[in-house]
LUMTI-434502 format. One record per residue: x, y, z of N, C-alpha, C in turn; residue in three letters. Coordinates in steps of 0.05 Angstrom, whole numbers, padded with zeros to 5 digits, always signed. Layout:
<titors>
XYZXYZXYZala;...
</titors>
This chain:
<titors>
+00017-00024+00000+00000+00000+00000+00018+00025+00000met;+00014+00043-00019+00031+00066-00021+00026+00086+00001gly;+00045+00103+00005+00044+00123+00026+00020+00142+00022lys;+00012+00147-00003-00009+00167-00009-00036+00154-00013gln;-00039+00129-00004-00064+00114-00010-00088+00129+00001his;-00088+00136+00027-00111+00149+00040-00115+00176+00028phe;-00094+00191+00024-00096+00218+00014-00106+00218-00015leu;-00097+00199-00031-00107+00197-00059-00137+00193-00060lys;-00147+00177-00041-00176+00172-00040-00191+00198-00033lys;-00180+00213-00014-00192+00238-00006-00192+00259-00029leu;-00169+00261-00042-00166+00281-00063-00182+00273-00088leu;-00182+00247-00094-00198+00237-00117-00192+00254-00142asn;-00166+00258-00147-00158+00272-00171-00157+00302-00170gly;-00165+00314-00147-00165+00343-00145-00137+00354-00144ala;-00134+00379-00154-00108+00392-00154-00101+00401-00126glu;-00075+00407-00123-00065+00418-00098-00049+00443-00104val;-00056+00465-00090-00042+00490-00094-00024+00494-00069glu;-00002+00508-00073+00017+00512-00051+00022+00541-00046trp;+00021+00549-00020+00026+00577-00013+00048+00578+00008leu;+00067+00597+00005+00088+00600+00025+00077+00613+00050pro;+00090+00608+00072+00083+00620+00097+00078+00650+00095val;+00096+00664+00081+00095+00693+00079+00070+00703+00065ser;+00059+00688+00047+00035+00696+00032+00010+00688+00047lys;+00011+00666+00062-00013+00654+00075-00018+00667+00102leu;+00004+00675+00117+00001+00684+00144+00013+00712+00148phe;+00003+00725+00169+00018+00748+00180+00039+00735+00199tyr;+00064+00743+00195+00086+00731+00211+00096+00752+00230val;+00094+00747+00256+00104+00766+00277+00121+00751+00298lys;+00139+00765+00309+00155+00754+00331+00141+00757+00357asn;+00147+00739+00375+00136+00741+00402+00148+00765+00417gly;+00136+00772+00439+00144+00796+00454+00142+00791+00484tyr;+00164+00798+00498+00164+00796+00527+00165+00824+00539thr;+00145+00833+00553+00145+00860+00566+00168+00863+00586pro;+00176+00886+00591+00198+00892+00609+00193+00879+00637ser;+00212+00864+00646+00209+00851+00672+00213+00872+00695arg;+00226+00894+00689+00230+00914+00710+00205+00930+00716ser;+00186+00929+00699+00161+00943+00703+00141+00924+00716asn;+00137+00926+00742+00119+00908+00757+00091+00910+00748lys;+00082+00934+00739+00055+00937+00730+00048+00919+00706glu;+00068+00912+00690+00063+00895+00667+00057+00866+00675phe;+00066+00858+00699+00064+00830+00707+00045+00826+00731trp;+00032+00847+00740+00013+00844+00762-00015+00848+00752glu;-00034+00832+00764-00062+00834+00757-00067+00832+00727asn;-00053+00813+00715-00055+00810+00686-00080+00796+00677gly;-00089+00802+00653-00113+00789+00641-00107+00779+00613ser;-00084+00786+00602-00077+00778+00574-00059+00754+00575val;-00068+00731+00563-00051+00707+00563-00024+00712+00550pro;-00003+00703+00563+00025+00705+00552+00037+00678+00553trp;+00041+00666+00529+00049+00638+00527+00079+00635+00525phe;+00089+00614+00537+00118+00607+00536+00120+00577+00534arg;+00144+00566+00533+00148+00538+00529+00135+00520+00550met;+00134+00530+00575+00122+00514+00596+00093+00509+00591asp;+00079+00526+00578+00051+00522+00572+00047+00497+00554asp;+00064+00494+00534+00062+00471+00516+00070+00446+00531ile;+00092+00447+00547+00101+00424+00561+00081+00414+00581arg;+00066+00432+00594+00048+00424+00615+00019+00419+00605lys;+00011+00433+00585-00017+00433+00577-00023+00425+00548asn;-00002+00418+00533-00007+00408+00506-00004+00429+00485gly;-00012+00421+00460-00007+00438+00437-00032+00453+00427arg;-00055+00449+00440-00079+00465+00434-00087+00479+00460ile;-00084+00505+00460-00085+00520+00486-00106+00542+00484leu;-00120+00546+00507-00139+00569+00509-00133+00586+00533asn;-00112+00579+00548-00104+00595+00571-00075+00591+00576asp;-00063+00610+00590-00034+00609+00595-00028+00607+00625ser;-00004+00598+00631+00004+00596+00659+00009+00624+00671leu;+00016+00643+00654+00023+00670+00663+00008+00690+00646gln;-00001+00712+00659-00015+00733+00644-00001+00759+00649lys;-00005+00778+00630+00006+00804+00632-00017+00825+00632ile;-00011+00849+00641-00032+00870+00641-00036+00881+00613ser;-00059+00893+00609-00065+00905+00583-00045+00928+00577lys;-00035+00941+00598-00016+00963+00594+00010+00953+00581asn;+00016+00927+00584+00041+00916+00573+00038+00910+00543ala;+00014+00911+00532+00010+00904+00504+00012+00929+00487val;+00033+00929+00471+00037+00951+00452+00017+00950+00430lys;+00011+00972+00418-00009+00973+00397-00001+00955+00373ser;-00020+00937+00366-00015+00919+00343+00001+00895+00350gly;+00009+00892+00376+00025+00869+00383+00009+00844+00391asn;-00016+00847+00397-00032+00825+00406-00038+00806+00383leu;-00032+00780+00387-00037+00760+00366-00067+00752+00367phe;-00080+00750+00345-00108+00742+00345-00113+00713+00353pro;-00138+00708+00360-00145+00680+00366-00141+00662+00342ala;-00137+00637+00347-00132+00617+00325-00107+00623+00309asn;-00086+00631+00324-00059+00634+00312-00042+00610+00319ser;-00022+00605+00303-00003+00584+00308+00023+00597+00319leu;+00035+00585+00339+00061+00595+00348+00081+00573+00344ile;+00105+00580+00335+00127+00562+00331+00152+00572+00346phe;+00165+00554+00360+00190+00560+00373+00212+00562+00351ala;+00222+00586+00347+00242+00590+00325+00269+00597+00336thr;+00272+00597+00362+00298+00599+00375+00298+00583+00401ser;+00321+00578+00412+00324+00562+00437+00312+00534+00432ala;+00288+00528+00444+00276+00501+00441+00262+00500+00414thr;+00276+00496+00393+00265+00497+00366+00247+00473+00360val;+00225+00479+00346+00209+00457+00336+00182+00453+00349gly;+00179+00463+00374+00153+00461+00387+00133+00481+00374glu;+00108+00473+00372+00088+00491+00362+00061+00486+00375his;+00043+00505+00373+00017+00502+00386-00003+00519+00371ala;-00029+00512+00375-00051+00528+00365-00064+00542+00389leu;-00066+00568+00387-00076+00584+00409-00104+00595+00401ile;-00124+00589+00417-00152+00595+00408-00162+00621+00419ser;-00145+00637+00434-00154+00662+00446-00134+00684+00438val;-00142+00709+00438-00123+00731+00433-00101+00730+00455pro;-00076+00735+00447-00054+00729+00465-00028+00743+00456his;-00008+00740+00473+00020+00746+00467+00036+00721+00473leu;+00061+00720+00463+00078+00698+00467+00107+00707+00472ala;+00122+00691+00485+00150+00696+00490+00165+00701+00464asn;+00186+00718+00465+00200+00725+00440+00214+00701+00427gln;+00216+00678+00440+00226+00654+00428+00207+00643+00407arg;+00182+00652+00407+00162+00642+00388+00158+00662+00365phe;+00151+00650+00342+00141+00665+00319+00112+00658+00315thr;+00095+00679+00313+00066+00675+00310+00058+00676+00281ser;+00041+00657+00273+00029+00657+00246-00002+00659+00249leu;-00012+00682+00239-00041+00685+00239-00051+00687+00210ser;-00072+00673+00204-00082+00670+00177-00092+00697+00166leu;-00084+00703+00142-00093+00728+00129-00123+00726+00122lys;-00136+00749+00123-00166+00749+00120-00175+00736+00094glu;-00160+00740+00073-00169+00730+00046-00170+00699+00045lys;-00156+00686+00065-00156+00657+00065-00173+00645+00087tyr;-00187+00662+00102-00202+00653+00125-00223+00633+00118ala;-00236+00636+00095-00257+00618+00087-00248+00594+00071gly;-00221+00592+00068-00210+00570+00051-00197+00548+00068ile;-00189+00556+00092-00174+00537+00109-00188+00531+00135phe;-00186+00506+00143-00193+00496+00169-00168+00500+00187glu;-00170+00516+00208-00146+00523+00224-00133+00498+00236ile;-00150+00478+00243-00139+00453+00254-00123+00438+00233lys;-00130+00441+00208-00114+00428+00186-00087+00441+00185phe;-00086+00468+00186-00061+00482+00186-00044+00475+00210leu;-00057+00471+00233-00043+00463+00257-00029+00436+00253phe;-00044+00416+00242-00032+00390+00238-00010+00391+00217tyr;-00014+00407+00196+00007+00409+00176+00032+00423+00188tyr;+00026+00439+00209+00048+00452+00223+00069+00434+00235gly;+00061+00408+00239+00081+00389+00249+00104+00386+00229phe;+00097+00388+00203+00118+00386+00183+00136+00411+00183leu;+00124+00434+00188+00140+00459+00190+00158+00457+00215leu;+00147+00446+00237+00163+00443+00261+00187+00425+00256ala;+00183+00403+00241+00205+00385+00235+00225+00400+00217glu;+00215+00416+00198+00233+00431+00181+00250+00450+00197trp;+00238+00463+00217+00253+00481+00235+00276+00467+00249cys;+00272+00443+00258+00293+00428+00272+00317+00423+00254lys;+00311+00419+00228+00332+00412+00209+00345+00436+00196lys;+00333+00460+00201+00344+00484+00189+00349+00505+00210asn;+00365+00498+00229+00371+00515+00252+00401+00522+00252thr;+00406+00548+00257+00433+00558+00259+00440+00559+00289lys;+00465+00554+00296+00473+00555+00324+00496+00574+00327thr;+00491+00594+00344+00513+00612+00352+00513+00613+00382ser;+00504+00634+00395+00501+00634+00424+00477+00617+00432ser;+00457+00615+00415+00435+00597+00419+00423+00590+00392phe;+00407+00569+00391+00396+00559+00366+00375+00579+00355ala;+00375+00582+00329+00354+00599+00316+00349+00588+00288ser;+00324+00590+00280+00315+00579+00254+00322+00598+00231val;+00328+00587+00208+00332+00602+00184+00305+00615+00176asp;+00301+00640+00183+00275+00652+00179+00268+00659+00150met;+00289+00662+00133+00283+00665+00105+00271+00640+00093ile;+00282+00617+00100+00271+00592+00092+00244+00587+00105gly;+00241+00595+00130+00216+00592+00145+00193+00605+00130phe;+00197+00629+00121+00177+00644+00107+00170+00632+00079arg;+00189+00617+00068+00184+00604+00042+00171+00576+00045lys;+00169+00566+00069+00157+00539+00073+00129+00538+00061phe;+00122+00517+00047+00097+00516+00032+00076+00500+00047leu;+00051+00511+00047+00027+00497+00058+00009+00490+00034phe;-00004+00467+00034-00021+00459+00012-00050+00468+00015pro;-00062+00474-00008-00091+00479-00009-00103+00457-00027ile;-00116+00436-00016-00128+00416-00032-00152+00427-00047pro;-00155+00420-00072-00178+00429-00088-00183+00459-00086cys;-00164+00476-00094-00166+00505-00089-00189+00518-00104pro;-00199+00507-00126-00220+00519-00142-00248+00513-00131asp;-00249+00497-00110-00275+00489-00098-00272+00490-00068asn;-00275+00514-00055-00271+00518-00027-00287+00498-00010pro;-00312+00493-00018-00329+00474-00002-00317+00446-00001glu;-00308+00437-00025-00295+00410-00026-00268+00411-00011lys;-00254+00433-00014-00228+00435+00000-00231+00433+00030ser;-00251+00447+00041-00256+00446+00070-00265+00419+00078leu;-00280+00405+00061-00289+00378+00067-00265+00359+00069ala;-00246+00362+00051-00222+00345+00051-00206+00351+00077ile;-00202+00377+00082-00187+00385+00106-00201+00375+00131gln;-00227+00377+00131-00243+00369+00155-00240+00339+00160gly;-00239+00323+00139-00237+00294+00143-00209+00287+00153glu;-00189+00300+00143-00161+00296+00154-00160+00303+00183ile;-00172+00326+00190-00173+00334+00219-00188+00314+00236val;-00211+00304+00225-00227+00285+00241-00211+00260+00248arg;-00197+00250+00227-00182+00225+00232-00159+00230+00252ile;-00145+00252+00248-00122+00257+00266-00132+00265+00294leu;-00154+00278+00296-00166+00285+00322-00173+00259+00338asp;-00183+00239+00323-00191+00214+00336-00167+00201+00350thr;-00144+00200+00336-00120+00188+00348-00110+00206+00371phe;-00111+00232+00367-00101+00250+00388-00118+00248+00413thr;-00145+00246+00410-00162+00244+00433-00158+00217+00448glu;-00153+00196+00433-00148+00170+00445-00122+00171+00462leu;-00101+00183+00450-00076+00185+00464-00079+00202+00489thr;-00095+00224+00487-00100+00242+00510-00114+00227+00532thr;-00135+00211+00525-00149+00196+00545-00131+00176+00559glu;-00114+00162+00544-00095+00143+00556-00075+00157+00574leu;-00066+00181+00565-00046+00196+00581-00059+00205+00607thr;-00084+00214+00606-00099+00222+00630-00102+00198+00649thr;-00108+00175+00637-00111+00151+00653-00084+00143+00666glu;-00062+00146+00651-00036+00140+00662-00029+00159+00685leu;-00035+00185+00682-00030+00204+00703-00045+00196+00729thr;-00070+00188+00726-00086+00179+00749-00074+00154+00762ala;-00065+00136+00745-00053+00111+00756-00027+00117+00770arg;-00011+00136+00760+00014+00142+00773+00009+00155+00800arg;-00012+00172+00801-00019+00184+00827-00028+00162+00847lys;-00043+00143+00836-00052+00120+00853-00028+00104+00862gln;-00009+00099+00844+00015+00084+00851+00031+00099+00872tyr;+00035+00125+00869+00050+00141+00889+00036+00141+00916asn;+00009+00141+00915-00007+00140+00940-00001+00114+00955his;-00002+00092+00941+00003+00066+00954+00032+00063+00962tyr;+00050+00074+00945+00078+00073+00952+00083+00087+00979leu;+00072+00111+00982+00075+00126+01007+00061+00112+01030asp;+00036+00102+01024+00020+00089+01045+00033+00063+01056lys;+00043+00047+01037+00054+00021+01045+00082+00023+01058leu;+00096+00045+01051+00124+00047+01061+00127+00070+01081leu;+00104+00081+01091+00105+00100+01113+00095+00086+01138thr;+00112+00084+01158+00106+00068+01182+00103+00086+01206phe;+00084+00079+01224+00082+00093+01249+00101+00080+01270asp;+00104+00093+01292+00122+00083+01313+00113+00056+01323asp;+00087+00050+01322+00077+00025+01333+00074+00003+01312asp;+00087+00007+01288+00084-00013+01267+00104-00035+01268asp;+00119-00036+01290+00140-00057+01293+00159-00056+01270asn;+00169-00032+01264+00188-00028+01243+00214-00017+01254val;+00236-00027+01245+00262-00017+01253+00276-00005+01229gln;+00286+00019+01233+00301+00032+01211+00330+00025+01214trp;+00340+00012+01193+00368+00002+01194+00384+00015+01172lys;+00409+00021+01177+00427+00032+01156+00432+00010+01135pro;+00436+00019+01111+00441+00000+01089+00467-00016+01094leu;+00485-00006+01111+00509-00021+01118+00502-00047+01132ala;+00479-00047+01145+00470-00072+01159+00456-00091+01140asn;+00449-00081+01116+00434-00098+01097+00454-00112+01078ile;+00475-00099+01071+00495-00111+01053+00517-00092+01046gly;+00536-00101+01030+00559-00085+01022+00553-00069+00996glu;+00564-00045+00996+00563-00029+00971+00583-00040+00951val;+00574-00046+00927+00591-00058+00907+00590-00041+00881arg;+00611-00044+00865+00612-00031+00839+00630-00048+00821met;+00627-00044+00795+00643-00058+00776+00672-00047+00776cys;+00690-00062+00766+00718-00054+00763+00720-00031+00743lys;+00738-00012+00748+00740+00011+00730+00748+00002+00702arg;+00735+00014+00682+00741+00010+00654+00751+00037+00643val;+00774+00037+00630+00785+00061+00619+00771+00067+00592met;+00772+00093+00584+00759+00101+00560+00770+00087+00535lys;+00797+00083+00535+00809+00070+00512+00803+00040+00510asn;+00788+00030+00531+00780+00002+00531+00751-00001+00520gln;+00738+00021+00514+00711+00021+00503+00711+00028+00474thr;+00689+00022+00461+00687+00029+00432+00657+00034+00426ser;+00652+00045+00402+00625+00051+00394+00609+00026+00388asp;+00622+00005+00381+00609-00021+00375+00625-00042+00390val;+00612-00064+00395+00626-00085+00409+00608-00107+00420gly;+00618-00124+00437+00604-00147+00446+00586-00141+00470asp;+00596-00126+00490+00582-00122+00515+00576-00092+00519ile;+00550-00086+00524+00543-00058+00529+00556-00047+00554pro;+00566-00023+00553+00579-00010+00576+00562+00014+00583phe;+00549+00014+00606+00531+00036+00614+00546+00056+00631phe;+00546+00081+00621+00556+00103+00637+00532+00117+00650lys;+00538+00137+00667+00516+00150+00681+00497+00163+00662ile;+00506+00173+00639+00489+00186+00620+00470+00167+00605gly;+00477+00141+00604+00460+00121+00590+00448+00101+00610thr;+00452+00105+00635+00441+00087+00656+00410+00085+00654phe;+00401+00061+00650+00372+00057+00647+00361+00063+00619gly;+00380+00069+00601+00372+00075+00573+00386+00056+00554lys;+00394+00067+00531+00408+00051+00511+00438+00057+00512gln;+00454+00036+00515+00483+00040+00516+00494+00051+00490ala;+00514+00069+00492+00527+00079+00468+00557+00073+00468asn;+00565+00055+00486+00593+00046+00488+00593+00016+00494ala;+00615+00003+00486+00617-00026+00489+00645-00033+00498phe;+00648-00057+00510+00674-00069+00516+00675-00096+00503ile;+00699-00107+00500+00702-00133+00487+00693-00155+00506ser;+00685-00177+00495+00677-00200+00511+00701-00210+00528arg;+00725-00210+00516+00748-00219+00531+00752-00203+00557lys;+00751-00176+00554+00754-00159+00578+00731-00164+00598leu;+00707-00166+00587+00684-00171+00604+00687-00197+00621phe;+00695-00218+00608+00698-00244+00623+00720-00242+00644glu;+00742-00228+00637+00764-00225+00656+00755-00209+00681glu;+00742-00186+00676+00733-00169+00698+00711-00182+00715leu;+00693-00195+00701+00671-00208+00715+00681-00230+00733lys;+00701-00244+00725+00712-00267+00740+00728-00258+00764lys;+00743-00235+00762+00761-00227+00783+00749-00206+00802lys;+00729-00192+00793+00719-00170+00810+00688-00171+00813phe;+00677-00152+00828+00649-00153+00835+00632-00149+00809his;+00610-00163+00809+00591-00161+00787+00563-00166+00798tyr;+00542-00150+00790+00516-00154+00802+00503-00180+00794pro;+00487-00190+00813+00470-00214+00807+00444-00205+00796lys;+00432-00222+00780+00405-00215+00768+00386-00210+00791ser;+00371-00187+00788+00352-00180+00809+00362-00159+00828gly;+00389-00155+00830+00399-00135+00848+00393-00107+00837glu;+00393-00087+00855+00383-00061+00847+00407-00042+00843ile;+00411-00033+00819+00432-00014+00812+00423+00014+00819leu;+00441+00030+00830+00435+00057+00839+00453+00077+00826ile;+00442+00100+00816+00459+00121+00805+00470+00138+00828ser;+00497+00141+00828+00510+00156+00849+00517+00184+00840ala;+00511+00191+00815+00515+00218+00805+00493+00223+00784ser;+00493+00246+00772+00472+00252+00753+00445+00253+00767gly;+00426+00237+00758+00400+00234+00772+00405+00216+00796thr;+00413+00228+00818+00422+00213+00841+00400+00197+00854ile;+00405+00171+00859+00386+00154+00872+00367+00139+00853gly;+00370+00145+00827+00353+00130+00808+00361+00101+00809arg;+00341+00084+00809+00346+00055+00813+00335+00039+00790ser;+00350+00018+00782+00343+00001+00760+00348-00028+00769val;+00329-00045+00764+00332-00074+00771+00349-00087+00749ile;+00372-00099+00757+00389-00112+00738+00376-00138+00728phe;+00372-00139+00702+00357-00161+00691+00374-00186+00684asp;+00400-00184+00690+00418-00207+00685+00430-00209+00658gly;+00421-00191+00639+00433-00192+00612+00461-00181+00613arg;+00478-00192+00597+00506-00184+00597+00510-00154+00592glu;+00523-00141+00612+00528-00113+00610+00549-00106+00631ala;+00561-00083+00628+00581-00074+00648+00574-00045+00655phe;+00581-00037+00680+00572-00011+00690+00595+00006+00701phe;+00592+00032+00696+00613+00051+00703+00618+00051+00733gln;+00643+00047+00741+00649+00045+00770+00644+00071+00784asp;+00637+00070+00809+00631+00092+00828+00606+00108+00821ser;+00599+00110+00795+00575+00124+00787+00550+00106+00787asn;+00554+00080+00784+00532+00061+00785+00540+00039+00805ile;+00525+00037+00826+00532+00018+00848+00508+00001+00855val;+00512-00018+00873+00490-00034+00883+00496-00045+00911trp;+00475-00053+00926+00479-00066+00952+00478-00096+00948ile;+00499-00109+00955+00500-00139+00954+00488-00150+00979glu;+00462-00153+00979+00448-00160+01003+00439-00190+01004asn;+00431-00198+01027+00422-00226+01031+00391-00226+01030asp;+00380-00239+01010+00351-00239+01006+00337-00256+01026glu;+00351-00270+01043+00338-00284+01066+00330-00264+01087asp;+00339-00239+01084+00332-00218+01104+00316-00196+01091lys;+00326-00186+01068+00313-00164+01054+00311-00171+01024val;+00287-00169+01014+00283-00175+00985+00293-00152+00968leu;+00306-00159+00946+00316-00139+00927+00293-00121+00918asn;+00271-00133+00911+00248-00117+00900+00237-00098+00922lys;+00238-00106+00947+00230-00088+00969+00249-00065+00970tyr;+00275-00070+00967+00295-00048+00966+00289-00029+00943leu;+00282-00040+00920+00276-00023+00897+00254-00003+00903phe;+00232-00012+00916+00211+00006+00923+00218+00026+00945tyr;+00233+00016+00965+00242+00034+00986+00260+00056+00975val;+00276+00050+00956+00294+00070+00944+00278+00093+00932tyr;+00253+00089+00924+00237+00110+00912+00228+00131+00933gln;+00228+00124+00959+00217+00142+00978+00237+00153+00999ile;+00261+00140+01000+00280+00149+01020+00294+00174+01011ile;+00306+00188+01030+00322+00212+01024+00351+00204+01025thr;+00364+00206+01002+00393+00200+01000+00409+00224+01011trp;+00430+00219+01025+00446+00241+01036+00469+00246+01016his;+00465+00267+01000+00483+00273+00978+00504+00293+00987val;+00529+00288+00979+00551+00306+00984+00553+00326+00961ser;+00553+00352+00968+00554+00372+00948+00577+00392+00952asp;+00598+00382+00965+00621+00400+00970+00637+00406+00945gly;+00636+00388+00926+00651+00392+00901+00635+00405+00879gly;+00646+00405+00855+00632+00417+00832+00607+00400+00825val;+00610+00374+00827+00588+00356+00819+00577+00342+00844ile;+00551+00343+00848+00539+00329+00870+00540+00299+00865lys;+00545+00284+00886+00546+00255+00882+00539+00241+00908arg;+00534+00215+00906+00527+00198+00928+00551+00179+00933leu;+00565+00185+00955+00589+00169+00961+00580+00143+00976tyr;+00598+00124+00975+00592+00098+00988+00585+00101+01017asn;+00599+00119+01031+00594+00123+01059+00566+00134+01064asp;+00557+00152+01046+00530+00163+01048+00509+00140+01044asn;+00515+00123+01026+00497+00100+01021+00495+00082+01045ile;+00518+00076+01057+00519+00058+01080+00503+00069+01103arg;+00504+00096+01107+00490+00108+01129+00460+00113+01125lys;+00451+00110+01100+00423+00114+01094+00406+00093+01107thr;+00385+00101+01121+00369+00082+01136+00343+00075+01120lys;+00335+00050+01122+00311+00041+01108+00294+00026+01129ile;+00267+00025+01124+00249+00012+01144+00248-00018+01139pro;+00252-00034+01160+00249-00063+01158+00226-00072+01176ile;+00204-00081+01165+00182-00090+01182+00188-00116+01196pro;+00179-00118+01222+00182-00142+01237+00211-00153+01236phe;+00230-00136+01240+00258-00143+01236+00267-00165+01255ser;+00254-00169+01278+00261-00190+01297+00251-00217+01289ser;+00233-00218+01269+00222-00243+01260+00226-00245+01230asp;+00248-00257+01221+00255-00257+01192+00233-00268+01174pro;+00220-00289+01183+00199-00302+01166+00176-00283+01163gln;+00167-00270+01184+00145-00251+01183+00153-00226+01167lys;+00178-00218+01171+00188-00195+01156+00188-00199+01126ser;+00197-00222+01117+00198-00228+01089+00169-00230+01078leu;+00151-00241+01093+00123-00243+01084+00111-00215+01081ala;+00117-00197+01099+00106-00170+01097+00119-00155+01074glu;+00145-00158+01070+00159-00146+01047+00146-00156+01021gln;+00141-00182+01019+00130-00193+00995+00102-00183+00990gln;+00086-00179+01012+00059-00168+01009+00060-00140+00997arg;+00079-00123+01007+00082-00096+00997+00091-00097+00968ile;+00110-00114+00961+00121-00116+00934+00099-00125+00915val;+00082-00144+00923+00061-00154+00905+00041-00132+00897thr;+00034-00116+00917+00015-00094+00912+00027-00073+00893ile;+00052-00066+00899+00065-00045+00883+00072-00055+00855leu;+00078-00080+00853+00084-00092+00826+00061-00088+00807asp;+00037-00091+00817+00013-00088+00800+00011-00060+00788lys;+00016-00040+00805+00015-00012+00796+00039-00006+00778phe;+00062-00017+00785+00086-00012+00770+00083-00023+00741asp;+00072-00047+00739+00068-00059+00713+00048-00043+00696ala;+00028-00032+00709+00008-00017+00695+00018+00010+00686leu;+00036+00022+00701+00044+00049+00695+00071+00052+00682thr;+00090+00034+00687+00117+00038+00677+00129+00016+00660thr;+00115-00006+00657+00126-00028+00642+00129-00020+00612ser;+00151-00029+00600+00156-00023+00571+00140-00043+00553leu;+00132-00065+00564+00119-00085+00547+00090-00089+00553thr;+00080-00078+00574+00052-00081+00581+00042-00055+00595glu;+00016-00053+00597+00005-00030+00612+00002-00005+00595gly;-00005+00016+00608-00013+00041+00593+00010+00054+00577leu;+00035+00055+00587+00056+00067+00571+00059+00054+00544pro;+00058+00027+00544+00060+00013+00519+00037+00019+00500arg;+00013+00021+00511-00011+00028+00495-00008+00056+00484glu;+00001+00075+00500+00005+00102+00491+00026+00103+00469ile;+00047+00088+00472+00068+00088+00452+00058+00077+00425glu;+00041+00056+00426+00030+00045+00402+00011+00064+00389leu;-00006+00077+00405-00026+00096+00393-00011+00120+00381arg;+00011+00129+00394+00026+00151+00383+00038+00144+00356gln;+00049+00120+00354+00061+00111+00329+00040+00109+00307lys;+00016+00099+00315-00006+00097+00296-00015+00125+00286gln;-00017+00143+00305-00024+00171+00298-00003+00183+00279tyr;+00023+00179+00285+00044+00190+00268+00043+00178+00241glu;+00037+00152+00239+00036+00138+00213+00014+00151+00196tyr;-00010+00154+00207-00032+00165+00192-00028+00194+00186tyr;-00015+00209+00205-00009+00237+00200+00010+00240+00176arg;+00030+00222+00174+00049+00223+00152+00034+00218+00126asp;+00016+00198+00126+00002+00191+00102-00018+00213+00093gln;-00033+00224+00113-00054+00243+00106-00043+00271+00099leu;-00018+00276+00106-00006+00302+00100+00014+00301+00078leu;+00017+00278+00066+00037+00274+00045+00025+00282+00017asn;+00020+00308+00014+00007+00318-00010+00027+00316-00034phe;+00017+00310-00057+00035+00309-00081+00046+00336-00088pro;+00072+00337-00092+00084+00362-00100+00095+00359-00129lys;+00088+00378-00146+00070+00400-00142+00049+00398-00164phe;+00024+00397-00156+00003+00397-00176+00000+00425-00188asp;-00001+00444-00170-00004+00472-00178+00008+00489-00157lys;+00027+00507-00164+00041+00522-00144+00038+00552-00148arg;+00033+00565-00125+00030+00594-00126+00057+00606-00119val;+00067+00624-00134+00094+00636-00130+00093+00654-00105ala;
</titors>
């Protein structure tokens, strides 16, 4: 099935006309009122959009996290409702549809549809096609003191008008594209909302199950009493390569995809002579995102010494999985005397964790397992890569992107406007 299969059916032989951004839109830069003038930032009623609005509330917005006073709005600077904003410097490539009159940070460029095209375009269609302009921005960015988009090329970027000689049919085609993409977007939004609720539920139970009162027969023990802090043998940079047999995880790739490798020969030598984690033990980041924990799955890998460590504990006393959940709620004592904050071995040893029924090992393990079983259910639902809501969201997002690519892949050029 060809990439243009769905679009061809919608167009049904209709021509496509192309208009550059400069001809289709009024193009204006964002504007940030003077921060020194408090009147501009107090008792505001005019929405002023910045990157945080997109990050927190999505790409279709009708209100902002911060507002400015009407006195801060210079004549002609207010962007009309149903304008598109694109990040054209700093965090390049983000864009949004704003449904209310507004202003935006100077990092944004605003596109508002010219009056002569108001009856020809569905604004939501332009918003979806804007994803292609956003991708173009990422690929056409200049970097000096900060990233900025090639604005000459930006103004030349072309938007399609399907069936330009028949506005009614054109709007019908645009509307069908919007309907299909809206369906996928709404489904992803519903799943994301569900995931947020489940994460709150998970955090609630995490706190509830691992918060103990004085009469809960719980003893707080330092990790030094649970086991020894271990780390892999140091590997030098010249012993790693971009490709190889065994993934080597540094702090920057911990819990992600390895971008360095060591030879199998070196791996076998080091694994035989020095400490190496057992499957199920909990790896801890001692720098970077301090305290982040990952369950070692037993697959062959090597880990950067001192930055990635683990407790070699006895599971007849404390379950590894119980440790994993406790690590999510404890406060690590971080040393910050140097340039880089880090978690030293001595800090780890002194960190105390709650052990239920510590005087009765059998009862303690049973209680630990009960807590683990409950939290495992929420963990699988919210964070698993192969099951649960994150996986479903990932699949729906890929499906949405697939159809978006097909439905916006207009043939170039049936008819082009200079």
